[in-house]
C-alpha positions as a printed NumPy array, in Angstrom:
array([[ 69.509, 140.508,  87.447],
       [ 71.712, 142.408,  85.033],
       [ 71.292, 146.051,  84.261],
       [ 72.269, 147.501,  81.016],
       [ 73.759, 150.981,  80.237],
       [ 74.04 , 152.294,  76.76 ],
       [ 76.535, 155.015,  75.991],
       [ 76.092, 156.903,  72.669],
       [ 79.252, 158.684,  71.444],
       [ 79.826, 161.15 ,  68.676],
       [ 83.065, 162.656,  67.675],
       [ 81.442, 165.371,  65.59 ],
       [ 81.428, 163.27 ,  62.425],
       [ 78.209, 161.244,  63.242],
       [ 80.322, 158.006,  62.636],
       [ 82.874, 157.601,  65.282],
       [ 85.546, 154.989,  64.552],
       [ 85.423, 151.535,  65.954],
       [ 88.789, 152.279,  67.735],
       [ 87.193, 155.201,  69.556],
       [ 84.117, 153.153,  70.487],
       [ 86.364, 150.233,  71.739],
       [ 88.541, 152.646,  73.815],
       [ 85.54 , 154.154,  75.509],
       [ 84.116, 150.657,  76.23 ],
       [ 87.368, 149.718,  77.901],
       [ 87.335, 152.959,  79.977],
       [ 83.694, 152.468,  81.01 ],
       [ 84.218, 148.81 ,  81.852],
       [ 87.106, 149.731,  84.181],
       [ 84.808, 151.738,  86.393],
       [ 81.425, 150.033,  86.01 ],
       [ 79.698, 148.202,  88.895],
       [ 79.385, 144.459,  88.851],
       [ 76.313, 143.205,  87.13 ],
       [ 76.131, 146.183,  84.782],
       [ 76.392, 145.424,  81.032],
       [ 77.714, 148.284,  78.968],
       [ 77.083, 149.006,  75.338],
       [ 78.909, 151.742,  73.54 ],
       [ 77.544, 152.829,  70.148],
       [ 77.655, 155.666,  67.659],
       [ 74.673, 157.812,  67.139],
       [ 71.862, 157.5  ,  64.611],
       [ 72.3  , 160.232,  62.051],
       [ 69.481, 162.377,  60.937],
       [ 70.526, 163.945,  57.651],
       [ 69.203, 167.412,  57.17 ],
       [ 69.127, 170.156,  54.546],
       [ 69.174, 173.864,  55.308],
       [ 67.698, 176.432,  52.947],
       [ 66.858, 180.083,  53.205],
       [ 66.769, 183.294,  51.282],
       [ 69.357, 185.854,  52.486],
       [ 68.694, 189.578,  52.222],
       [ 71.782, 191.635,  52.931],
       [ 71.996, 195.283,  54.009],
       [ 72.687, 197.969,  51.452],
       [ 76.195, 197.95 ,  50.195],
       [ 76.951, 194.38 ,  51.462],
       [ 78.385, 191.759,  49.206],
       [ 75.896, 188.907,  49.201],
       [ 78.286, 186.111,  47.963],
       [ 80.896, 187.179,  50.627],
       [ 78.17 , 187.118,  53.297],
       [ 77.065, 183.612,  52.262],
       [ 80.789, 182.6  ,  52.469],
       [ 80.798, 183.8  ,  56.041],
       [ 77.548, 182.043,  57.053],
       [ 77.9  , 178.552,  55.443],
       [ 80.91 , 177.317,  57.326],
       [ 79.585, 178.602,  60.641],
       [ 76.272, 176.725,  60.125],
       [ 78.176, 173.542,  59.307],
       [ 80.426, 173.85 ,  62.387],
       [ 77.412, 174.623,  64.604],
       [ 75.425, 171.565,  63.388],
       [ 78.498, 169.331,  63.622],
       [ 79.048, 170.373,  67.233],
       [ 75.514, 169.677,  68.406],
       [ 75.668, 167.06 ,  71.256],
       [ 73.945, 163.742,  70.941],
       [ 70.146, 164.077,  71.297],
       [ 70.093, 167.808,  70.642],
       [ 67.313, 169.315,  68.425],
       [ 68.423, 171.575,  65.527],
       [ 66.13 , 174.51 ,  65.935],
       [ 65.174, 176.823,  63.099],
       [ 65.667, 179.693,  65.502],
       [ 69.239, 178.607,  66.157],
       [ 70.032, 178.41 ,  62.451],
       [ 68.703, 182.088,  62.203],
       [ 70.706, 183.19 ,  65.216],
       [ 73.908, 181.487,  63.991],
       [ 73.588, 183.118,  60.584],
       [ 73.172, 186.592,  62.088],
       [ 76.152, 186.029,  64.403],
       [ 78.348, 184.887,  61.49 ],
       [ 77.84 , 188.198,  59.623],
       [ 77.206, 190.97 ,  62.072],
       [ 75.47 , 193.928,  60.477],
       [ 75.427, 192.34 ,  57.026],
       [ 71.977, 190.626,  57.124],
       [ 68.839, 192.607,  56.599],
       [ 66.63 , 189.527,  56.916],
       [ 66.315, 185.755,  56.329],
       [ 63.289, 184.438,  54.599],
       [ 61.814, 180.947,  54.15 ],
       [ 64.252, 179.277,  56.593],
       [ 63.663, 175.538,  55.937],
       [ 65.12 , 172.462,  57.517],
       [ 64.441, 169.374,  55.35 ],
       [ 62.034, 171.438,  53.355],
       [ 59.874, 172.403,  56.291],
       [ 59.695, 175.122,  58.891],
       [ 59.973, 172.842,  61.922],
       [ 62.944, 171.881,  64.1  ],
       [ 64.71 , 168.619,  63.478],
       [ 64.711, 166.233,  66.435],
       [ 67.312, 163.372,  66.107],
       [ 65.957, 161.465,  69.093],
       [ 67.796, 160.705,  72.298],
       [ 70.595, 158.701,  70.693],
       [ 70.804, 160.699,  67.424],
       [ 72.678, 163.583,  65.904],
       [ 71.796, 165.953,  63.194],
       [ 74.183, 166.411,  60.276],
       [ 73.851, 168.545,  57.141],
       [ 73.417, 166.196,  54.159],
       [ 76.651, 166.287,  52.136],
       [ 78.193, 169.125,  54.112],
       [ 78.024, 172.358,  52.136],
       [ 76.087, 170.596,  49.391],
       [ 73.203, 170.257,  51.815],
       [ 72.812, 174.025,  52.174],
       [ 71.066, 176.355,  49.872],
       [ 71.501, 180.027,  50.652],
       [ 70.161, 182.292,  47.928]])
């Protein structure tokens, strides 16, 4: 019989190029065992929105703090490996780490309008819908 192996690849974009997928297929086929069929595919993308209320410490500039947090959150989500859950707790931790000492609290932290983690499944990735447009920090 023939066995099948599926390799899911993400380059951080959620939509790896056909050239990248082809080069990975060539590399895997060069070392695969006889009788093994290999499929190389991009991930299934789970679009996600992030929203929360930011309370800053006394004397801290709120817009400047948002400007620190937003790109860190986008980079964090984009770097999540295939099959990795986006946890509400990690959004909170990444926010605090992006602006040390500037955050008094975060309230109503929501992913896709809910307070639960986002699980993209074993062959999926989470991406913020529309990049920065998918984040609402107020």
